[in-house]
C-alpha positions as CSV (number, residue, x, y, z in Angstrom):
1,X,52.5,14.5,83.0
2,X,53.1,13.9,86.7
3,X,56.6,15.2,86.5
4,X,55.4,18.2,84.5
5,X,53.3,19.4,87.4
6,X,56.0,18.6,89.9
7,X,58.6,20.6,88.1
8,X,56.1,23.5,87.6
9,X,55.3,23.3,91.3
10,X,58.9,23.3,92.4
11,X,59.9,26.1,90.1
12,X,57.2,28.4,91.4
13,X,58.7,28.0,94.8
14,X,62.2,29.0,93.6
15,X,63.8,26.0,95.3
16,X,61.6,26.3,98.5
17,X,58.9,23.9,99.5
18,X,55.3,24.4,100.3
19,X,52.2,22.2,100.4
20,X,50.3,22.6,97.2
21,X,50.0,24.4,93.8
22,X,46.9,24.8,91.7
23,X,46.7,24.7,87.9
24,X,44.5,23.8,84.8
25,X,45.1,20.8,82.6
26,X,43.7,20.9,79.1
27,X,43.5,17.4,77.6
28,X,43.4,17.4,73.7
29,X,43.6,13.7,73.2
30,X,43.2,10.7,75.5
31,X,46.3,9.4,77.1
32,X,47.3,7.2,80.1
33,X,49.0,7.7,83.4
34,X,50.4,5.0,85.7
35,X,48.8,4.5,89.1
36,X,50.7,1.7,90.7
37,X,50.5,-1.2,88.3
38,X,47.4,0.2,86.6
39,X,47.0,2.5,83.7
40,X,44.4,5.3,84.1
41,X,43.0,6.9,80.9
42,X,42.7,10.7,81.0
43,X,40.0,11.8,78.4
44,X,39.8,15.1,76.6
45,X,38.4,17.8,78.9
46,X,39.4,20.8,81.0
47,X,40.6,19.7,84.5
48,X,41.5,21.5,87.7
49,X,44.7,19.9,89.0
50,X,46.5,20.1,92.3
51,X,50.0,19.1,93.2
52,X,50.9,18.2,96.8
53,X,54.5,17.9,97.9
54,X,55.0,14.9,100.1
55,X,58.8,15.2,100.6
56,X,61.9,16.2,98.5
57,X,61.5,13.3,96.1
58,X,57.8,12.3,96.3
59,X,54.8,14.2,95.0
60,X,51.1,13.6,94.6
61,X,49.1,14.9,91.6
62,X,45.3,15.2,92.0
63,X,43.2,15.7,88.9
64,X,39.6,16.5,89.6
65,X,37.0,14.4,87.7
66,X,39.4,11.6,86.9
67,X,38.9,8.0,88.2
68,X,41.7,7.2,90.6
69,X,42.6,10.8,90.5
70,X,45.5,10.7,92.9
71,X,48.9,9.9,91.3
72,X,52.0,9.5,93.4
73,X,55.4,9.8,91.7
74,X,59.1,10.6,92.2
75,X,61.9,12.6,90.5
76,X,64.7,10.8,88.8
77,X,67.7,10.7,91.2
78,X,70.0,12.6,88.7
79,X,67.4,15.3,88.0
80,X,68.0,18.9,89.2
81,X,65.6,21.9,88.9
82,X,66.6,25.2,87.4
83,X,65.8,28.2,89.6
84,X,63.8,30.8,87.6
85,X,63.6,30.6,83.8
86,X,64.0,28.1,81.0
87,X,62.8,25.1,79.2
88,X,62.9,21.5,80.4
89,X,62.5,18.3,78.4
90,X,61.9,14.9,80.0
91,X,61.1,11.7,78.3
92,X,58.8,8.9,79.3
93,X,61.6,6.6,80.3
94,X,63.0,9.2,82.8
95,X,59.5,10.0,84.1
96,X,58.4,6.3,84.4
97,X,55.2,7.5,82.7
98,X,53.9,6.9,79.2
99,X,54.3,10.6,78.2
100,X,57.1,13.0,77.3
101,X,57.1,16.4,78.8
102,X,58.3,19.8,77.7
103,X,58.0,22.6,80.3
104,X,58.5,26.3,79.6
105,X,58.5,28.7,82.6
106,X,59.3,32.3,83.3
107,X,59.7,34.1,86.6
108,X,59.6,37.9,86.9
109,X,60.1,40.1,90.0
110,X,59.0,43.7,90.6
111,X,60.0,45.9,93.5
112,X,58.1,48.8,94.9
113,X,59.7,52.1,95.9
114,X,61.2,52.2,99.4
115,X,58.7,53.2,102.1
116,X,59.0,54.3,105.7
117,X,56.5,53.8,108.5
118,X,56.2,53.4,112.2
119,X,55.1,50.0,113.4
120,X,54.3,48.4,116.8
121,X,57.0,46.4,118.5
122,X,57.4,44.8,121.9
123,X,59.7,43.3,124.4
124,X,59.1,40.7,127.1
125,X,60.6,41.0,130.6
126,X,60.2,38.5,133.4
127,X,59.2,39.8,136.9
128,X,59.8,37.8,140.0
129,X,56.5,37.7,141.9
130,X,56.3,36.3,145.4
131,X,53.6,35.6,147.9
132,X,53.2,34.1,151.3
133,X,51.5,30.7,151.3
134,X,50.1,29.0,154.5
135,X,50.9,25.3,154.9
136,X,48.5,23.5,157.2
137,X,49.7,21.5,160.2
138,X,50.2,17.8,159.9
139,X,51.1,14.7,161.9
140,X,54.4,13.1,161.1
141,X,55.3,9.5,162.2
142,X,58.4,7.4,161.9
143,X,59.9,4.3,163.4
144,X,62.9,4.8,165.7
145,X,66.0,2.5,166.1
146,X,64.2,0.4,168.7
147,X,61.3,-0.3,166.4
148,X,58.9,2.0,168.2
149,X,56.5,4.2,166.2
150,X,57.1,7.9,167.2
151,X,54.8,10.6,166.1
152,X,54.8,14.4,166.4
153,X,52.5,17.2,165.3
154,X,54.0,19.8,163.0
155,X,52.3,23.2,163.5
156,X,50.9,25.3,160.6
157,X,53.5,27.5,159.0
158,X,53.9,30.0,156.2
159,X,56.4,29.9,153.3
160,X,57.4,32.3,150.6
161,X,56.6,31.1,147.1
162,X,58.1,32.9,144.0
163,X,57.8,32.5,140.3
164,X,58.7,34.3,137.1
165,X,55.8,36.1,135.4
166,X,56.2,37.4,131.8
167,X,55.4,41.1,131.3
168,X,55.2,42.5,127.7
169,X,55.9,46.1,127.1
170,X,54.8,47.6,123.7
171,X,56.3,50.4,121.8
172,X,57.0,51.5,118.2
173,X,59.9,51.7,115.8
174,X,60.7,53.1,112.4
175,X,61.0,50.6,109.5
176,X,62.3,51.1,106.0
177,X,61.0,48.5,103.6
178,X,59.9,47.7,100.1
179,X,57.4,45.2,98.6
180,X,58.7,42.4,96.4
181,X,56.3,40.7,94.0
182,X,57.3,37.5,92.3
183,X,55.2,35.9,89.5
184,X,55.9,32.6,87.9
185,X,54.1,31.5,84.8
186,X,54.6,28.0,83.3
187,X,53.3,26.0,80.4
188,X,53.9,22.3,80.1
189,X,53.1,20.2,77.0
190,X,52.6,16.5,77.2
191,X,53.5,14.4,74.2
192,X,53.1,10.9,73.0
193,X,56.5,9.2,73.6
194,X,59.1,10.0,70.9
195,X,56.7,12.2,68.9
196,X,55.6,15.8,68.4
197,X,51.9,15.0,69.0
198,X,50.7,17.1,72.0
199,X,48.1,15.3,74.0
200,X,47.7,17.8,76.9
201,X,48.8,21.2,78.1
202,X,49.2,22.4,81.7
203,X,49.0,26.1,82.5
204,X,49.8,27.4,85.9
205,X,50.6,30.7,87.7
206,X,52.1,31.4,91.1
207,X,52.1,34.9,92.6
208,X,53.8,35.8,95.8
209,X,54.3,39.0,97.7
210,X,56.6,39.7,100.6
211,X,57.8,42.7,102.5
212,X,61.6,43.1,102.5
213,X,62.8,45.1,105.5
214,X,65.9,47.2,104.6
215,X,66.4,48.8,108.0
216,X,64.7,49.2,111.3
217,X,65.3,51.4,114.4
218,X,65.5,50.2,118.0
219,X,62.1,49.6,119.6
220,X,61.1,52.6,121.8
221,X,59.1,51.0,124.6
222,X,56.2,52.8,126.3
223,X,56.9,52.0,129.9
224,X,54.2,52.7,132.5
225,X,54.8,55.9,134.5
226,X,57.7,55.6,136.9
227,X,58.3,52.0,135.9
228,X,61.2,50.7,133.8
229,X,62.3,47.2,133.0
230,X,62.7,45.1,136.0
231,X,65.4,42.6,136.7
232,X,65.1,39.6,134.4
233,X,65.3,36.1,135.7
């Protein structure tokens, strides 16, 4: 059961990692999960479930409404995830859990027509800004080679202090892009070990949208009147 959600989670990401994925767990018949050395009984009900990715091999499954609801687990070392579509079967021995799992998943992608638009862009320059700073006078003392303490008064003076200050200039550019929608649906059935008796089913869905830039023109900056880019430092 744990690995079921892990697999579902990883598949929705297409091999990438993110923090959590949400789903619904329908329990048809009581079954157990391992939590450390204990066995926790999951009773028939509808549960909200959350899977958190801890690292590449370790995950945490959280089932709301279940005692000791946080279950930590790992993938088998030899296990590798398919990318988009298919069926996976894992047995209780591989999962180190008292359930077998069969996972069916499907990923579909749709792409919008190509669009063009103007969007804001910017570029940052660094200006060298200087100012005169007045340093107050001070008394300086030292010990000479004869062991005598010799003092002198240093008069006030001014010095030139410079630093680099960022200056951002905004403009616009033409962008050609399209929108790519990716939807992954998955169903995982949990079985009593070495049987066809389904004890629970997990249903999940992940939907992602991204903008895919095909081409973009150079950024046309709107410089202030009579002022172009200054020397960069």
